[in-house]
Each structure stands twice: as structure tokens, then as C-alpha cells.
N, C-alpha and C positions, 0 to 999 in steps of 0.2 A: 078259137082258131082251129081250122081243119087240121087233122093229123097228117104228117107226111107219109108218102108211100114207102114200102119196104125198099124199093129201089133207090129212092133218094137216100135213105139211111145207109144202105150198103155203099153207095158212092162216097159218102162222107167218110166212112170207115176206111176205105181204100186210100183216099186222099190223105188221111191222117197217118196211115202206115208209111206212105211214100215220104211224108215230111219227116217222120221219125228216122227213116233210114238215110236220108240225105245229110251228109256232113255239113257242119256250119262253115260257110265261106268267110274268109277274112274280108273286113271292110276295105274298100278301095280308098287310098289316100286322095284327098282333094287335089286336083291338078293346079288350082290357082289359090293363092292366099286371099283372105277376105279383102285386103287392101287392093290387090290386083283386080279382083272381081268387081269391086266398086268402080275402078277406073273404066273397066270394059262396059259398065252399065251406061256410061255416058252422063252428061250433065242433067241435073234434075229439071223436069219439065215445069214451066210456070203454071200456077193455079189457073183453073178455068175462070175467066171473068164472069161476074154475076151482076146483073142489073135488074131491079124490080121497080117498076114505076109506082105502084100503090098496092098495099095490102089493107083490106077493109074488114073490120069485125063488127057484126051486128048481133045484139041480144045474146052475147056469149055468157057462159057460166063456168066458173072454176070451183071445184069442190075440193076442200082440204080436210083431212082427218088425221089427227095425231093419235096413233094407237099406243104410243109409249106411256102416256099418262093414264091413270085410272081414277075416275071415269074418263073415257076418251074425250078429246076436244075436237069438235067438228064445226066448220064454218063454210059458208058459200059466198063467193063473189059473183053477184048476179047483174043482169042488165048491162053487161060489159060491151061497150062499143067504142069505135075509134078507128084510127088508121095510122099506117106507117108509109111515108112517101119518100121516093128517091133513094131507095136502098141500093147500095152498090159496093162492090169489092175494090173499086178504084181508090187509090191513095188520095188523101186530102179531100174526101167527100164525106158528107154526113147526111143521115136521113132524119126526117122530122117525125116525132112520135107524139101522138095525142090519143089518150085513152080515158074513158069515164065509165063509172059503174057504181054498184052499191055493195057495201060490205054488210053481210047478214041482213040484206033487204032493207036496211035503214040508214047506215052511215054512208054518205056520198064519198066517192073516191075519184081523184083526178090525178093523172100522170101526164106531164108535158116535158118535152125536151128534145135533145138531138143525140144521135148515137150512130156508131158505125161498127157493128159486131163482125162484119165480114173482112175488115182490113187486117193487115199483118199484125198491127198493134191496135187493139180495140180502143174506141173512143166513146165516152159517155158523159153527157151533161144533162141530168134529169132532175126535175123537181116533182114531188108527189105530196098530195094533201089527202088526209082522211079525217073526217070530222064526226065526232059524237059516237064513238064505238062504246057500247055498253060493256062494262068490265065484269059483270056478274058471270058471264060465260067463261071467264078465265079462271074460275075457281079450281078446276083441276090442276092448274099450274101453281096458284097461290097456296092451295092445300098441300101440294107435294113439297114445295120449296120454302114456303113461309110458315106453314102450319096453321093457316087460317083461311076460312072461306071469305069471299068478297061479298059484302052486303050490298054495296052500291058504288057507282062511280062511272064516269064517262071519260074516254080518252080521245084527244085530237092530236094528230101527228103531222108535222110538216118536216119533210126531209129534202135535202139537196145533195146529190151525189155527182162528183166529177172525177172521171177516170181519164188520165192522159199520160202516155209514156209509161204505162203500167203502174202509175202512182195514183192512189185513191185518196181524195179528201172529201169528207162528208160532214154535214151538219144534221143533227137529229133533234128537233125541238118537240118535246112532249108536254102537252098541257092536259092535266088530269083534274077533273072537277068532282068534288064531293066524294073522294075516295074514302071508303070505310071498310075496315075488316069486320067480319062477322064472327061466327062461332069457331072455336078452336077445332082443328083437325089433326088427329094423331098421324104422324108420318115420320118414318125413320130417316128420310132425306131432308127434313125441315131444318133450317138453320137454328142455331142456339142464340143468335143475336136478338136483342130486343127490338123486333120489327115495328112495334107500335111506337116506340120512342123515335125511331127513324122517320116514320110517317109524320109524327108531331113536329119534328124538326123541318121537314120538307114542306108541310102544308101550312098556308097562311090562314089568317082569320076568316077569309072568304071561302075556305075549303078548297083552295086551289093549290096544285103543285105544278110549277112552271120550270121546266128543266131544258137546258141546251147541252147536248152531249156530242161534241165534235169527235170524230175518229179519223185516223189516217193510216196508211200502210202501203206496202209494195206487193204487187201481184207476183213479183219475182221471188218473194219469200215463200218457201214450201209450207210454212206453218200459217200462212195468211188465210183468214176466214172472216168474212164480213159479220156473219152472225156471232162468231166467237168474240170479235172485237166489241160489238154492241153489248153482249152479255157481260163481258169483262168490265166495260165502263159502268154499266148499271150496278154490278156487284160491288165494284170499288166505291161507287157513290154511297151505297147503303152501308158498307163497312166503315167508311169515313164518318158517316152520320152517327153511328153508335159507338165507335172507338175514339173519334176525335171530333165530338159535336161542336166544340167551340172554334175549332179550325174551320169547320164548315160554315158556322155562323159568321165568322170573321171574313171569309171569302164572299159571303152574300151581303153583309152589312157593314163590315169594318175595314174595307179596302185591303183585306188580306191579313190583318192583325190577328194574332192568336188571342182569343178573349177569355181564356180559362183562368186568368188571375190578374190582379192589379198589384204592382209593387209600390212599396213605401220607402222613404228615406229612413235610415237607421234611427230608432228612437222616436219616430214621428207617427202620428195617426192622421195627418192631413194629406189630402190628395194633391198631387202635382198636375201639370198640364197633360202629360201623357196618360196618367190614370183617368182623368176626366174624359179624355177622348175615347178611351176604351169603354168607359161606362156609357157614354152616349151611344156607341154602336151596340152595346149589349142591351140597353134599354129599348132601342129601336127593334132589335131582333125579338125581344120578349113581347113587345107590344104587337108585333106582327104574328106571333106564335102563341096565342092565348092558352093553348093546351099545356104549355111548358111551365114548370115550377122551378125556381132557382134556390139552391142552398149555398150559404155563405159561411166560410170558415176562416176566421182570422188566425194569422200565424206570426210568430216572433222568433228571432234568432237569440239563443241564450247569451251569447257573448256580444255580438255586434249591436243588438238592441239595448243591452245593458249600458254599454258605453255611449250609445246614441242617446239614451234616455238621460244620462248625466249631462251631456252637452245641451240637450233641450232644456233641462232644469236650470243650467247656468244661464242660458239665454233668457229664460223667463224671469230670473232674478234681476238681470240687467234691465229688462223691459219694465219690471215693477218699479225700479228706481227712476226710470225716465217718466213713468206714468205719474209719479209724485210731482215732478216738475210741470207736467202738462196740466194737472189738476190745479196747481197754484196759479197757472196762467189762464185758467178757466176753460181749458180744452177738454172735452169729454171723449175719451176713446176707450175701447176695450183692449185688454192686454194683447190679444192676438193681432190687433191692427197696428201695433207699435213696431216700428223698425228702428234698428240701431245703425246709424251711419258709421262708416269706418273711423272718421275723426272723433266720434263720440264713444268709441269702444272703451278706451282707457278710463274715461271719466266714470262711466256707469259700472265697469268691471270693478274699479277701486271701491266704489260705494257699495256694490253688492258683496264684495269681499269683507268689508268692515261690518256689514249687517249679518253675515253668515255666523251661525252658532257652532263653532268648533274651535279648539285650542289653536292659537296663532303664535308664530315666533315673536318673541319680545326682546328688547334690548336690555342692557345691564341695569337700567333703572326701572324696568318693568313695563315700559311703554311698548305698544304694538309697533313692530318694525315696518318700515316702508319697504316694499319688495317690488322688483320688476314685474311687469304685466305677466310674463310667461310663468313666473313662480306663483303668483296669486292664482292664475288660472289652473295650474297644476294642483295646488293645494285644494282648491274648491272642488275640482273633479274627483280628487281622491276621497274627500270627505262627504260628498253628496250621497245620501243613502238611496240605493235602488235595489229592492228585494226581488226575489223570484215572483212573488205575487204581483209586484209592480210590472214586471215584464209580461206576465200572463194577462194582466189588465190591459196593457198596451195592445196585445193581440186582439182582445175583445173589442177595444175602442175602434180598431181598424175595421172590423166587421160591421160595427154599428155605423161608422162613417159611410161605408159603401151602401149599406141598406138605406140609410137616410137619403143619400144622393139619388138612388134609384127610385125611391118612392116620391121624394119631393121634386126633384128636377127631371127625372126620367119618366115620371107619371106611371110607374109600374104599380099595379094594385098591391097593397101591403100583404094581402092574404096569399100572394104567390111568391113571397120572398121570405125564406126561413134562415134563422141563425143557427149555426152548429157550435159546439163547444170549441173554444180557442185552443190552439196548439203551440207549445214552445219546444222547438227542436231545430237543430241545424239541418241543412239540406245541401249535400255536396253537388247536386245537379243544378242548383239555381239559387237565387237569392231567397232566403227564408223570411225576409221582412216583407210580407205580402198578404193578400187575401185570395183564397182559392174558391173557385166556383164548381158546382156540380148541378146536373139537370135531372129532373124527374118528370 
């Protein structure tokens, strides 16, 4: 820059002195209040009407670079072409949108729908499809947030967004094929969750992950963000996968049932109808997710199962007495197949009581007293021996029952089903007479 002349500098100095000598004048009070000024301004003018017959785009390119992640993520949307027709700011009008292009020069992109961004309240009803995006390029994101590079995988995305009266409803269907994590990447922002387990839960035997992620919200909410909603839904899905995997499997295969355990009647190791239904759903999930391994831990309640085991032993003693009669009649049945009808209960309880080996009340001449059914039952339950080892064995039999069902009926390969040591402990949060599952 050329230096100023001495005359110019002198003029500035004089002006400065004049300003310094001039006393500060008080500010004038406004003559009209803001409200009165607004009245004088008159009514707001209506917006200028806008109408565009057609906007055409040919061979367009959109460049995107995310400098936030390291290394940076960069992608181009190329060969973009299409049109918007009948765009207008008039109420109750919508424009037609049609765009086609290529994502990263390979994955086709199509966007079709109707919209009116110029109206007082925006309207949008758009569907978009992207097919076959290679996911290796997303390693900057997976490395930063998951701690792993992406070895391979392709993403296809089908979305449908509808915005009306400032209310958004959207469907996001993600289809990911052959997704595989590669080498581990050290990142302070990476989640501590077992992401490989999450992928194993979401990926079927064909290497596919098929997700439908609906979102909704109001544009009137100051916290509203479409991107934030999508991220939240995906994060919640992964968190659910690793913290509540059986709830996720239940939603996919069991009609919403929680598949983390199967309950048993006190003292029993046989499955009921509800337990069999859960195992059917669990077997289906395991057969669709061959990377998963199941661990089974039988449990027993130290008090409830001890009493339940005594009642089960009493029933078996009565069944044994009925079996004697069936054998005499030439009928061959196993003990578990025998049922005692209500009218037969007194007969076989009396016979089981007489056969039981414990001291019984006798009359004055030393003969065994005849007692009411309730007293015989009470004496038998009191004298039937059930030890701590018996209760622990009951917990183990429950686990074996479940393992056998999954292998025989559920067709789950035996090498994927592991038994854990049985547990005997009360559980205040739920019924302790059960089998618990865990996944690896």
C-alpha cells in the first residue's frame, strides 16, 4: 500500500483533537415505543409468489469430504441428472422430483417423489434407493467409533421420508451383504462394547444384515435432527444387541419373547409348553446365526425346589404303584407316561404310604393306623429325603434337558451348545427354578 501524504496525516490529527474536545452528548430517548413503531410499520407484506415450470440437471457432480475423521472420508456423487417440475409457492401444490446418479462411480442412486419446499409449511414425500455401496471406504468411521477396519461388505439403502404439518415419518431399510470387520484400529473414541458379537447377532448364515429402522419426529422440536435420530436408532440397536441379545433375538424370532432363560416348575426337570415354545424360537435363531455359541446354566432354588422335589418324589411313588397294576394287566408304560386321575389319588397314595420306609403311627395293638389322606401325604413329604446334592443334581438335569431338546428337536449342532456348572441359589428378581442362557 502506498504511504499517505503528510497532509492527510495532519488532517486526521486535527479531526482527532476536535473529537476529543467535543463533550459527549446524551442519547435522545426514542419517541415511539417498539410496539407503536410496529403499528406504524403497517401490515406485513405477503411473500412474493414463485413459480418454476421445470429445473433440469444434467451430468452433475456432488463432492463430499468429511475432514472431521482421520483419515478423511471423501466420496463423489456423479452423473447426476433429473428434473424438478411445477415448483410453486402456492398452497396445496407439490412439485415432482426425479433424480438419478452414481455413488462413487459404481452404486446407482435414484430419488423420486413429491415436495413443496416453498410453501409456508414444507411438504415432502420422497423415496430413495442406493444399491451396492462398497463399505471398505467407510473404514475412517468404523476405525474411529468401532475400533476396527472394514474388510469387505456392500450396503443397499431404501428410504421413504414423508413430511407433513412439520411431522416427519421415515422408513430406513438397510441391507448389508458380507459385512466383515478387519484389523483392529486403536482409537480413543472406539466403543468398549463387543461389536463382533453384535455383528454375529445381526448377520444371518448367508452373511446378510437386513434392518428396518423407522424414525419419526417433529420439526417444531428445537432438538430435532434427522441425522441425530438415525444415529440414535443405530446406536440403540447395537447397544441392545450386546447388552440384551436375547431380547433382540426374541424380537426377530420369538414374537417378542425374552429368550434368555426357560423356567421350570418347582422340583421338576421337564419342559412345559411355554418352555418348549421359547426353545423353538431360540433354536431357529441359532440355526440362522451359525457364528453364535450358546452356554447353558441350570439353576435351582434351595427352598422351593427342595419342597418341589419332595412332591415330585411322592407322585413317582404313586405312579410306581399304578404301574404294578398296569403290568399285571399286560400294559407296558414308562413311569413318566403314567397319570393319576383324581379319583385314583386316594388308592395309590395309600399304597405308596404303606410301602414307604419310615416309622408310621400305630394303634394300641401295634398295627399301622389308618390315617386320612391329608395326614398320610404330610407324613410322606416330611420323611422323603432330599439333600443339597439332590437339589444341585436337579439344576444339572434341567440344563441337560434343554441341551437335549436343542440338539434333538431344534437341530442345533452339539458342538455349539455348552453346559456350565449348575447353580443353587435364590433369586429375588425372578424365579430361580430355571435355565439361563449366554452367548459367545
